[in-house]
Structure formats: structure tokens, C-alpha cells
C-alpha positions as CSV (number, residue, x, y, z in Angstrom):
1,X,-14.4,17.9,-24.4
2,X,-13.6,17.5,-20.7
3,X,-12.3,21.1,-20.3
4,X,-15.4,22.5,-21.9
5,X,-17.7,20.4,-19.7
6,X,-15.8,21.5,-16.6
7,X,-15.8,25.1,-17.8
8,X,-19.7,25.1,-17.6
9,X,-19.4,24.7,-13.8
10,X,-16.5,27.1,-13.4
11,X,-13.9,24.3,-13.0
12,X,-10.6,24.0,-14.8
13,X,-8.3,21.1,-15.4
14,X,-4.6,21.4,-14.6
15,X,-2.8,20.6,-17.8
16,X,0.2,19.0,-16.1
17,X,-1.9,16.7,-13.9
18,X,-4.4,15.6,-16.6
19,X,-3.5,13.2,-19.4
20,X,-4.9,10.3,-21.3
21,X,-3.1,7.0,-20.7
22,X,-3.4,3.8,-22.7
23,X,-5.2,1.4,-20.4
24,X,-7.0,-1.3,-22.3
25,X,-7.2,-4.9,-21.7
26,X,-4.1,-6.4,-23.3
27,X,-6.1,-8.9,-25.4
28,X,-8.3,-6.1,-26.7
29,X,-5.2,-4.0,-27.6
30,X,-3.8,-6.9,-29.5
31,X,-7.0,-7.3,-31.6
32,X,-7.3,-3.6,-32.3
33,X,-3.6,-3.1,-33.3
34,X,-2.9,-6.5,-34.8
35,X,0.1,-7.0,-32.5
36,X,1.1,-7.0,-28.9
37,X,1.7,-3.3,-28.2
38,X,3.8,-3.8,-25.1
39,X,2.9,-2.5,-21.7
40,X,-0.9,-2.1,-21.3
41,X,-0.3,0.8,-18.9
42,X,-0.9,1.6,-15.3
43,X,-1.9,4.6,-13.3
44,X,-2.0,5.8,-9.7
45,X,-5.3,6.8,-8.2
46,X,-6.3,7.2,-4.5
47,X,-3.0,5.7,-3.2
48,X,-3.2,2.6,-5.4
49,X,-1.4,1.6,-8.6
50,X,-4.0,0.1,-11.0
51,X,-2.6,-2.4,-13.6
52,X,-3.7,-5.3,-15.7
53,X,-2.9,-8.8,-14.6
54,X,-4.1,-12.3,-14.9
55,X,-6.5,-13.9,-12.4
56,X,-6.0,-17.4,-11.1
57,X,-8.3,-18.6,-13.8
58,X,-6.3,-16.8,-16.5
59,X,-8.7,-14.0,-17.3
60,X,-7.5,-10.4,-17.6
61,X,-8.5,-8.3,-14.5
62,X,-7.6,-4.9,-13.2
63,X,-5.4,-5.4,-10.1
64,X,-4.5,-2.9,-7.4
65,X,-1.4,-2.5,-5.2
66,X,-0.3,0.2,-2.9
67,X,1.5,3.0,-4.8
68,X,5.2,3.2,-4.1
69,X,5.0,6.8,-3.0
70,X,2.3,6.0,-0.5
71,X,4.0,2.9,0.9
72,X,7.3,4.8,1.4
73,X,5.4,7.8,3.0
74,X,3.6,5.4,5.4
75,X,6.9,3.8,6.4
76,X,8.5,7.2,6.9
77,X,5.6,8.3,9.0
78,X,5.9,5.2,11.3
79,X,9.7,5.8,11.6
80,X,9.1,9.4,12.7
81,X,6.5,8.2,15.2
82,X,8.8,5.5,16.6
83,X,11.7,8.0,16.9
84,X,9.7,10.6,18.8
85,X,7.9,8.1,21.0
86,X,10.7,5.6,21.8
87,X,10.9,6.7,25.4
88,X,7.2,5.6,26.1
89,X,6.6,2.2,27.6
90,X,6.6,-0.8,25.2
91,X,3.0,-1.7,26.0
92,X,1.8,1.8,24.9
93,X,4.0,1.7,21.8
94,X,2.6,-1.7,20.9
95,X,-1.0,-0.6,21.3
96,X,-0.5,2.5,19.1
97,X,1.5,0.6,16.4
98,X,-1.3,-2.0,16.2
99,X,-3.8,0.8,15.7
100,X,-1.7,2.3,13.0
101,X,-1.3,-1.1,11.3
102,X,-5.0,-1.8,11.4
103,X,-5.7,1.6,10.0
104,X,-3.3,1.0,7.1
105,X,-4.9,-2.5,6.5
106,X,-8.4,-1.0,6.6
107,X,-7.6,1.3,3.6
108,X,-5.0,-0.6,1.6
109,X,-6.3,-4.1,2.5
110,X,-7.9,-5.0,-0.9
111,X,-7.8,-8.2,-2.8
112,X,-4.3,-8.8,-4.4
113,X,-2.5,-6.3,-2.2
114,X,-1.2,-8.7,0.4
115,X,2.4,-8.4,-0.7
116,X,2.5,-4.7,-0.1
117,X,0.7,-5.2,3.3
118,X,3.3,-7.7,4.3
119,X,6.1,-5.4,3.2
120,X,4.6,-2.6,5.3
121,X,4.3,-4.8,8.4
122,X,7.9,-6.0,7.9
123,X,9.1,-2.4,7.6
124,X,7.2,-1.5,10.8
125,X,8.9,-4.4,12.6
126,X,12.4,-3.4,11.5
127,X,11.7,0.3,12.3
128,X,10.3,-0.5,15.8
129,X,13.3,-2.7,16.6
130,X,15.7,0.0,15.4
131,X,14.2,2.7,17.6
132,X,13.9,0.3,20.6
133,X,17.6,-0.4,20.2
134,X,18.4,3.3,20.4
135,X,16.8,3.6,23.8
136,X,19.9,2.2,25.5
137,X,23.5,3.3,24.9
138,X,25.2,0.2,26.3
139,X,23.5,-2.7,24.6
140,X,21.6,-3.3,21.4
141,X,18.5,-5.4,21.0
142,X,19.2,-8.5,19.0
143,X,16.7,-10.1,16.8
144,X,16.4,-13.0,19.3
145,X,15.5,-10.6,22.1
146,X,13.1,-8.7,19.8
147,X,11.4,-12.0,18.8
148,X,10.8,-12.7,22.5
149,X,9.3,-9.2,22.9
150,X,7.1,-9.9,19.9
151,X,5.9,-13.1,21.5
152,X,4.4,-10.9,24.3
153,X,3.4,-8.0,22.1
154,X,2.6,-9.4,18.6
155,X,1.8,-6.8,15.9
156,X,-1.4,-7.1,13.9
157,X,-1.0,-9.6,11.0
158,X,-1.2,-8.3,7.5
159,X,-4.5,-9.3,5.9
160,X,-6.8,-8.1,3.1
161,X,-9.9,-6.6,4.7
162,X,-11.9,-5.8,1.5
163,X,-12.5,-8.6,-0.9
164,X,-13.5,-7.5,-4.4
165,X,-14.8,-11.0,-5.3
166,X,-16.8,-11.8,-2.1
167,X,-19.1,-8.8,-2.7
168,X,-19.5,-9.4,-6.4
169,X,-17.6,-6.3,-7.5
170,X,-15.7,-6.7,-10.7
171,X,-12.3,-5.0,-10.3
């Protein structure tokens, strides 16, 4: 039906990119099929992987986490930026990295995605230290020295910016 409806407006659906996936609440699937039919399914949309999970109260809810491809792309982008800007002053690097982190948190900072946000921040820290170490041929920057640098130039903490529950939106 969907291709016909789109055809009315001169639109087409790409057959390789469009498919139906099983994405029902696991309890509903069990009732409909009479057995637990395994994985309830997940899908990637707008940079998030949507999947079924249990809330803290035990109810089934749709949860979201950063898609693996988007997380690795963001880390690669930060690594490229650090590589090409490692010669700039640390203060300037710090300011721009904080902006990049806050921008990432502003998009991916949804309820339940704090693990991926923390992983991104950790990857940024490791990448920044790696490229600061490569500024000097004679000595490397140890983690102790980098920890002192972070005391003066702390990176933005990972936090969920958008709460699905505070605004009454059912995920």
C-alpha cells in the first residue's frame, strides 16, 4: 500500500532501504504467538537504535541509544579534528572540544543514553591525550600529567539533556 500512496505524489520507495521489521512489545508478541518468539527487534532511525527494554518499574518501554555507526563516526570526526589542530594552544582546543561535546549531548542526550554519552566523552579524552602527546617528539604525556591538565581544562560532563519522562512524552 505504501508504494501506491507515495506514487500519488510522485515519490518512490527504495526497495533495499525499506522493509518491515518485527517490533512489537515482547509481552504482546508472546500472547499473539503463544510463545516467546525471541528478539523483539530493533531498528536505527535518526542516529538512534530503538529497542524494547524494561523500565525501572518493570514495564516494557521503547529505549533509545546512539547507533554504533554514528558513535564511531563522531569519535572518528573528533580524532581527525584533534589531529589537524594539535598545534593550536591547549586553551583553544579545550574550548572547541567542549563545544563539540555539548553539541553531541544536545542531540544524543536523551533519557537512557547516558552510557553512550559517557563512552563518547571517554573516547574524546583518550583521543585528545593521544594527539597532545604527539606534539612533542622527546616526551610523552602520561595520564598523570594529562589528569593535571584536565584539572585546569575540564571537559563538559556527559549528561542527558532531554528527558522523555519529565515532559510527559511516552517513549
